[in-house]
N, C-alpha and C positions, 0 to 999 in steps of 0.2 A: 487693968487684969493680969493677973498672975498666971503663966501658962500651964504651971504645973498644978493648978487647982481646976476642976472639974467647971466648965462653963454652963452651969446650970440657969445663968441669967440670959442665955441665948435668945436675943427677941423675936417673937412671934413675925410671922408674915401677914400682910405686906411691910416690906420696910418702910421707915419713917423718910424717905427721901423721894425726890421727883425721878421717876425711872424713865418718863418717856419725853426726855429732853429733845431738842432739836436734832442735835448731833446723833443721838442713838435713833431717834426715828427715822433719820436718813439712813443710818446703815440696816435698819429694819427693812426698808424698801428694796435695797440690794440684797440682802438675805433671802426676802422673800422672791425677788425675781429668779434667784438662782435656784432655788427649791423648785419653782415652777418650771425651769428649763430642765431641771434634773429629772423631776416627774413625767414631762412630755418626754425626754430622751429616751426613759425605760422602754417607752412604747415603741420605739424605732427599732429594737434589736428583733433580729428573727427569733428568738427564741426567750423571752422574759424571765424564764427561771434561772439563765447564766447568773443574773445578778444575785438573786436568793442562794446561790449554791456558791458564789466565790465574793461577794465584797464582804458579807460576814466573818468569812475566814481571814481576810485582812484586816478588818476591824478588830478581830479577836487577839490576832499577833500584835498589834499596835497597842490596845489597850491592854494587854497583859504586860506588854515592854514597860510601858510606864510603871508597873509595879515591880520591875526589875525580873519577871518571868521570861525569859528570852528563848524563843525558837526560831526555825526558820521557815519561809513562805513554803520552800518545798517539802519540809518534812509536813507541815499541816496539811498540804493538799495529798501528799502520799498516805498518810493515815487517816484522812476525812473519814471514809467509810467504817474504818476498824483501828479504834486508837489503841488495842490491845498490846501491841508491840512498840509503841511509841514512848518516848522519853517523858518522864514526868512533866516536863514543861510544856511538851506538847500535849499530853492529855488534857492539862490543866487550861491551856489557850484553846483547845477544840470543846472544853466544858462551855466556855464563854459563848461559841458560837451556837450551841445547844441552850444554853440559858436564852439568849436573845430570840430564838427560834420558839421557844416555848412563852417567852415573854409576848411576842408579837401573837401567838396562837391565842393566850389568854384575853387580849384586848376584845375578843370575839364575844366573850362571855360576861366580862366585868370589867369598870374601868381601872385607872391606874390607882393602886392604892399600896398601901402598908403590906399587905398580904402579896401583892406582885413581886415587891422588892424581896420578902422572905423567898418566894419560889425562885427568884431569879440568883439570889445569894447561895442559896442550897445547892443549887445547881453547878452553879461557879466552883464552890467548896467541896461539892461532892458528899455533904454530909448534910442535916438538918438544920439550919441556920434560924435562929429566931431571935426578937430584939433582946439587947442585952438585959441580963438581970443582975451582973454583978461588976463591981467597979474594978479598974485596974487597967484600962485601955487609954493609951495615949499615942500622941504621934511625936517622933523625935527626928532631928538633924541627922541624916544618915552618915553623914563624917564625924560630926561631934558626939553623937548620941544625946545632946541636949532637948530637953522636952519642948517643944514650940507650940502645943497644943492639948489640951486635955479637954474631950467632949463631955457633954451633960451625962450623969448618972442617975439611975433609978429606972426602972423599968417603967413605971406609971409616968414619970415625967418625960420618956423618951417618946412614950405613946401619945402622951397628950401635944408633944412638938410635933410628932408625925400626923397626927389629925389635923393639925392647923396647916401642915404641908400640903395633906390633901385637899384642904378645903380652898387653900391657895391655887392649886393646880387647876381645879374642877370649876370655881365660883367666881374668880377674878377676871371676869371675862373683859373687863374692860382696858385691860392691859394686854398688850400685844403678845401672844402665844409664845414668840422667840425670845423676849424680853422675859416671860413667866419661865420658859425653860431655862436662862440661865439664872434666875433667882433660885428657883426650886432645886437646880443642880447645887448651888452654895449650901441652901440651907441642910438638903439631905447629907453633904459632907461634911458640915458642922454639927448635926446630929450624930452621925457616925453610929448609927444602929447597931451593928453588929461589929462582932469581934474582930471579923476580918473580912476583905472582900468589900468592903463599903466602895472605893474607887471605880472598880469593875461594875459592881451593881448600879451605881449612879450613871455611869456612861451608858449602860444599856438603857436604862430608864430614859435619858436624853433622846434616844431614836424611839424609843415607844412613845413618849410625848409628841414626837412630832408626827408620827403615825396616828395617834388617837386625836390630835390637834387638826388632821385631815391636811398636813402639807405634805406627807408622803405616802403612797401607796404601800410601802414594803419598809423595812428598816436597811437601807441599802446605801446611806450615807456614812462614807468611811471618815468621821469626825476625830477619831484618834489618833489619824494620822497627822493632823494640825496640831495636836495636843502634844504628841512625841517630838516633833520639831521644835514644840516650843514649852518644853517640860518646865523648864525653871520658871518661866511668867506664867504658868497654869498655878503651881503652886504658890508662887508670890503674891499673885493677884487675889487668891482664896483667903490668904492671911491677911491680905490686905484690908478684906472686909472685915473680919473678925477685928483686927487691931485698931483699922482707923474708919470703918465705914464705908469704905472707898469702893461704892457699888458702880458708879460709872465706867470706872477702866476694867473691872470684869465682865460687866454687861458687853461693853464695846467689844473684849476680847471673843467672848464667846459668839456675837453676831458676826464677827469677822471669820470665825473657824467655821462656823456654818455656809457663810458667802463662799468662802475660798474652797472649802471641801466640797460644795455642790458644783462648783466650775470643774474641780479638777474629776470628780467623778463622773460629768458629763463627756470630758474630753475622753476618759479612760471609757466610758460607752463606745463613744465614736470611733475609738481604736479598735474595739473587740468587733465592731460591726463590720470595718472596714477588712480586719484579717478573716471574720467569718468569709466576706464574698470572696477574698482571694483564695480560702481555702476550697470551696466550691469549685470555683476555677481552675485550680491546681489540679484537684481529683477528676474533674471531668474531663480534663486534658489528659491527664497521664493514665487513668485507670476508669476509663467511662462505664465500664461492666459492672463496676461496685459501685458508681457513684450513688448518692441520694442525699436528698435536702436532710433527712431523718439521720443519717449515718454522720452528717458533719455536725449535726446538732449533738448528738452524743460524745462527740469530741470537744464541745463547747459547754458541756455542763460542768466539767472540773477538769482540770491539766492531765489526772490520771483517769484512763478508762481501762475497765475490765471488760473481761469477755461476755460475761453476764451483763453487763451494761447494755451492750448490742443486742443480745437474746431479749433482755426484759423490754426493750423499745419495739421489740416485733420486727425488728428488720431481717434477723435469719436466726436459724437454729445455731448451736453451740458450734459444731464442727465447721459450718460456714461463716459464722461470726469471727471465729479465730483466724480463718484466712483471709477474711476482710482486713483486719488489724494489721496482720504480718504483710499483705500488700501495701499498708500506709507506711508501713516501715519501711518498705523498699523503695518508695517515691518520697522519702525524707521528710513525712507528715509527723511520724510518730517514732518512738525510740522505744525498744522493748527491755524490760527490766522485770526481776523476781524480787518478791518480798514474801521471803518464807516459803510456802508451797505456791503461791498464787503468781500469775503472771499478770503484770502490769504496762501498760502502754501509754508513755509519756509524751505528750503534746509541747515539745521544748518552746516553740514559738510563742504559744498561749502562755506558758508558764512566766516565761521573760517578760512579756506583755502585762503580766497581772503584777509581776514581783517590782518592776522598774519604776521609779518615782515619776519620768517622763512618760511621754506615750509615743515613742518611737515606731514607727512602721515595722512590723515584721514580716520576713519572706520565706519562702520553702524553697528547697533546692535538691537535686537529685543527690545521694550521698556519695562521696568519693569512694571510688572500688580501689582497693589496695593489692598492686599486681604482685604475683608468687603465691 
């Protein structure tokens, strides 16, 4: 196969190899157990909306970084409610978060399909994206510029292969859903149906497929964390299927990604739960008159709170809500900052916990007062 020529002969699914080998089925069992534990852990959080408001942003950052679109966790959370003043990279990463949410909502009315992919890619790129109609798309080595893969061309051919991809996802029930997800991800990337945004769209579809297959209730698996840490392997193994039909290595990689990420996310959830309890105890001790469970929940919806968030939660009217947040600044829970004309209240311990690769305990302390 010449990588400079369109791969119009990309084989249809399912692959002509044994996908459910003993080793891969053993890895499947491990991944399913980890996902089941994650699903259970989400129910232990005091406020389950915490996950849908935070993990997709972390996923958006990592998935975008895989495509060399780099921003920071702080930037993403700071601009999560209003991206107008954000950098272009931050806005693009936040659109990934929105695309994931819209794709998740779409599952309630239609199964995963080419149309879902078009919706997701359009949101990520912020322009209408449809299946490619013109040639010219090729993947090149970023260092050398050498073309390493040219996907199929011709809208009719692409739609034919995408229809086969859809049938594989929904009809091949005899294949474990996690193996189907791994195979479907390769095929989507090999078809490369859009002029841009294919990698991020494919990674959104991975999470949506886990929800559709009833392995998760919400798309809160931080799967791109694993991929960004093993980015070279990710691309090497994808290319290995194209060149050598090396399916087993790729499927094993994706199964390990699911298991590893599910365990990591479970540990992060437990750390969030403990910090939430610590915040309740600290605020009740330091400011018993303003303490309420509902107020603490607002602080954990996202690391940046606004006065309006407290108002919208029905806790207090605006003037009182502002006083509550400033009292939380006084006891070291929040830090006040300004973004344009708006006051933001950062929850530093929560941001540190979300940003960290580990799950180290976070603590609160009264701010040090400088004399004079």
